[in-house]
Legacy VTK file of the C-alpha trace (Angstrom):
# vtk DataFile Version 3.0
C-alpha trace
ASCII
DATASET POLYDATA
POINTS 271 float
0.000 0.000 0.000
1.375 3.489 -0.800
2.543 5.589 2.129
-0.168 8.162 1.362
-2.985 6.335 -0.428
-5.894 8.126 -2.017
-8.936 8.827 0.112
-11.010 5.667 0.526
-14.614 5.828 1.752
-16.665 2.650 1.984
-19.987 2.951 0.159
-21.952 2.152 3.328
-20.321 4.978 5.335
-22.427 8.112 5.895
-20.598 11.423 5.413
-22.930 14.312 6.176
-22.821 17.549 4.212
-20.336 19.988 5.724
-17.830 17.400 6.941
-14.207 18.072 5.984
-12.223 15.054 4.795
-8.475 15.393 4.228
-6.216 13.647 1.736
-5.577 9.955 2.159
-8.342 9.449 4.719
-9.810 5.949 4.993
-13.345 5.474 6.313
-14.671 1.951 6.860
-18.139 0.435 6.496
-21.128 1.838 8.372
-19.202 4.663 9.996
-20.968 7.991 10.530
-19.185 11.335 10.094
-21.224 14.359 11.219
-21.568 17.728 9.456
-19.160 19.635 11.737
-16.392 17.012 11.791
-12.941 17.668 10.307
-10.642 14.719 9.566
-7.075 15.745 8.746
-4.871 13.989 6.202
-4.168 10.302 6.624
-6.761 9.546 9.313
-8.015 5.972 9.339
-11.549 5.424 10.580
-12.472 1.745 10.852
-16.002 0.418 10.446
-18.890 1.241 12.786
-17.332 4.429 14.198
-19.514 7.414 15.160
-17.878 10.866 14.968
-20.203 13.760 15.672
-20.288 17.274 17.116
-17.689 19.946 16.385
-14.818 17.516 16.321
-11.366 18.036 14.778
-9.048 15.061 14.385
-5.358 15.483 13.577
-3.360 13.809 10.808
-2.627 10.119 10.996
-4.991 9.371 13.864
-6.641 5.944 13.818
-10.044 5.112 15.320
-11.250 1.535 15.780
-14.785 0.075 15.583
-17.578 1.176 17.889
-15.782 4.225 19.249
-18.092 7.186 19.953
-16.271 10.460 19.372
-17.821 13.893 19.895
-21.251 12.906 21.183
-22.853 15.348 23.673
-21.312 15.672 27.152
-22.727 13.579 29.980
-23.468 16.723 31.958
-26.987 17.761 32.940
-25.933 21.424 32.664
-25.144 21.033 28.965
-27.746 22.901 26.899
-26.517 22.278 23.386
-23.849 24.998 23.278
-21.454 24.676 20.278
-18.536 23.252 22.241
-15.643 21.387 20.635
-13.456 18.297 20.796
-9.958 18.271 19.312
-7.713 15.223 18.938
-4.074 15.506 17.910
-1.905 13.731 15.369
-1.131 10.002 15.301
-3.309 9.159 18.260
-4.805 5.659 18.435
-8.371 5.295 19.722
-9.396 1.688 20.237
-12.771 -0.040 20.338
-15.635 1.382 22.438
-13.709 4.484 23.520
-15.918 7.504 24.276
-14.824 11.151 24.074
-17.106 14.110 24.773
-16.737 17.788 23.810
-16.592 20.634 26.314
-19.272 22.667 28.043
-19.883 26.334 28.698
-18.887 25.847 32.329
-15.550 24.286 31.457
-14.086 26.348 28.627
-16.081 24.881 25.717
-13.382 22.445 24.583
-12.022 18.980 25.320
-8.507 18.243 24.052
-6.486 15.072 23.471
-2.895 15.544 22.321
-0.554 13.886 19.833
0.629 10.290 19.937
-1.774 9.086 22.615
-3.078 5.544 23.004
-6.609 5.151 24.345
-7.288 1.449 24.812
-10.602 -0.396 24.733
-13.426 1.284 26.644
-11.461 4.330 27.837
-13.476 7.499 28.489
-12.465 11.164 28.285
-15.107 13.349 29.925
-16.135 16.865 28.960
-13.642 19.726 29.277
-10.752 17.379 30.035
-7.291 18.337 28.768
-5.087 15.362 27.872
-1.456 15.952 26.889
0.804 14.237 24.366
1.840 10.568 24.433
-0.620 9.720 27.190
-1.618 6.079 27.590
-5.024 5.156 28.979
-5.351 1.390 29.415
-8.606 -0.551 29.059
-11.597 1.146 30.704
-9.572 3.954 32.268
-11.952 6.845 32.906
-11.567 10.609 33.197
-14.386 12.601 34.771
-15.075 16.112 33.522
-12.461 18.885 33.740
-9.535 16.489 34.345
-6.017 17.557 33.304
-3.489 14.895 32.297
0.128 15.861 31.612
2.310 14.582 28.797
3.459 10.949 28.935
1.268 10.007 31.883
0.021 6.408 32.068
-3.367 5.408 33.492
-3.790 1.710 34.304
-6.785 -0.408 33.396
-10.061 0.256 35.221
-8.652 3.353 36.914
-10.981 6.303 37.479
-10.042 9.959 37.864
-12.441 12.299 39.678
-13.618 15.593 38.198
-11.162 18.533 38.311
-8.219 16.315 39.312
-4.785 16.965 37.752
-2.420 14.169 36.748
1.133 15.480 36.330
3.536 14.810 33.495
5.027 11.309 33.509
2.838 10.109 36.372
1.693 6.506 36.691
-1.790 5.563 37.937
-2.069 1.911 38.893
-4.843 -0.334 37.638
-8.195 -0.197 39.473
-7.135 2.970 41.286
-9.614 5.709 42.172
-7.937 9.115 42.005
-9.581 11.893 44.036
-6.524 14.127 44.532
-3.908 15.699 42.274
-0.971 13.459 41.364
2.429 15.171 41.206
4.536 14.922 38.028
6.436 11.621 37.917
4.416 10.333 40.867
3.207 6.738 41.086
-0.146 6.119 42.784
-2.197 3.036 43.551
-4.907 1.766 45.849
-8.680 1.723 46.173
-8.331 5.458 46.866
-5.049 6.559 45.373
-2.036 7.078 47.610
1.472 7.937 46.479
3.685 4.874 46.283
6.845 6.635 45.115
7.982 8.069 41.824
7.671 6.512 38.389
11.340 5.592 38.007
10.808 3.284 35.029
8.857 5.966 33.198
11.492 8.611 33.931
14.265 6.400 32.534
12.227 5.572 29.447
11.835 9.280 28.792
15.564 9.866 28.791
16.256 11.172 32.271
19.775 10.513 33.509
20.526 8.423 36.606
21.615 11.623 38.327
18.298 13.355 37.590
16.319 10.334 38.816
18.410 10.235 41.999
17.824 13.938 42.648
14.064 13.588 42.133
13.986 10.631 44.551
15.865 12.669 47.140
13.481 15.604 46.712
10.487 13.253 46.983
11.705 11.840 50.303
12.251 15.329 51.682
8.922 16.638 50.440
6.886 13.852 52.032
8.931 13.373 55.211
7.223 13.545 58.604
9.171 16.508 59.973
7.605 19.971 59.813
4.603 21.021 57.762
4.079 20.214 54.106
4.430 23.884 53.134
7.692 24.179 55.072
9.093 21.134 53.313
7.933 22.489 49.945
9.901 25.704 50.523
12.959 23.682 51.542
12.741 21.508 48.419
12.350 24.566 46.179
15.450 26.144 47.684
17.646 23.041 47.735
16.795 21.800 44.247
16.146 25.056 42.382
18.481 24.043 39.523
16.776 20.674 38.889
14.054 21.143 36.291
12.015 17.980 37.097
11.945 18.854 40.815
10.895 22.431 40.119
8.171 21.082 37.854
6.813 19.204 40.870
7.098 22.326 43.042
5.284 24.491 40.483
2.583 21.832 40.089
1.921 21.837 43.839
1.893 25.630 44.010
-0.546 26.015 41.092
-4.146 26.980 41.758
-6.322 23.874 42.126
-9.549 22.744 43.754
-8.040 19.414 44.828
-5.521 18.463 47.497
-2.239 16.765 46.612
-2.184 12.975 46.764
0.294 11.888 49.459
1.754 8.609 50.731
-0.135 6.569 53.288
0.675 7.456 56.880
3.799 5.625 57.969
4.667 4.479 54.445
8.326 3.961 53.640
9.635 6.759 51.408
LINES 1 272
271 0 1 2 3 4 5 6 7 8 9 10 11 12 13 14 15 16 17 18 19 20 21 22 23 24 25 26 27 28 29 30 31 32 33 34 35 36 37 38 39 40 41 42 43 44 45 46 47 48 49 50 51 52 53 54 55 56 57 58 59 60 61 62 63 64 65 66 67 68 69 70 71 72 73 74 75 76 77 78 79 80 81 82 83 84 85 86 87 88 89 90 91 92 93 94 95 96 97 98 99 100 101 102 103 104 105 106 107 108 109 110 111 112 113 114 115 116 117 118 119 120 121 122 123 124 125 126 127 128 129 130 131 132 133 134 135 136 137 138 139 140 141 142 143 144 145 146 147 148 149 150 151 152 153 154 155 156 157 158 159 160 161 162 163 164 165 166 167 168 169 170 171 172 173 174 175 176 177 178 179 180 181 182 183 184 185 186 187 188 189 190 191 192 193 194 195 196 197 198 199 200 201 202 203 204 205 206 207 208 209 210 211 212 213 214 215 216 217 218 219 220 221 222 223 224 225 226 227 228 229 230 231 232 233 234 235 236 237 238 239 240 241 242 243 244 245 246 247 248 249 250 251 252 253 254 255 256 257 258 259 260 261 262 263 264 265 266 267 268 269 270
């Protein structure tokens, strides 16, 4: 097959008037493309996919059967406002994934970045902001208004509460319920998520040096130690590690305005 084949639309697919279809797009049997949908070049839409609403999908993204993309938000306050959903380039959306556009109360847009993998049954709720190269395993769920940083990984059957932030490079264990913000590079698990350390494997995979990983581990132990108050320890970490970019990313994340508390280790846990 050529690297950029001509546009191929199965005769049973329904493309409504107004839809924008880029070059080299493939649309499989019985898929439905709504009138306000824009598919960029090289997208591959398998059979039985529903794409509706004001949805923009970046080049090279692939969507598997029975995914529902752009259907109205599951929010009783939604009144039909013309909100949007945007999906980046070369993202893979597997079977039965659901993604909803934004609402007036949340900024009117839901975003998913480039190079993401959303496995079977994953859900991205309204007004959520998902970064680049994020992995959501089977049936991982984001409530509305969730923020997920680049290269974060959410395990199967995990669930993230509304307005929670997941930092860059964080790891959420399978079957974990996340009610509090997860620091960048943090690793959380449990029925109700508690910090279990930092995502060392993920940091190494993303090119961090052994020295950087060691410094982040040291900062983590200091930040969540038992001595003093959390704010006192945060100031100490910011001063001691001000030249370490990953540590300062954690500090800035904690200091940012948020409606949720920071997820911390269980009391008495070994750091």
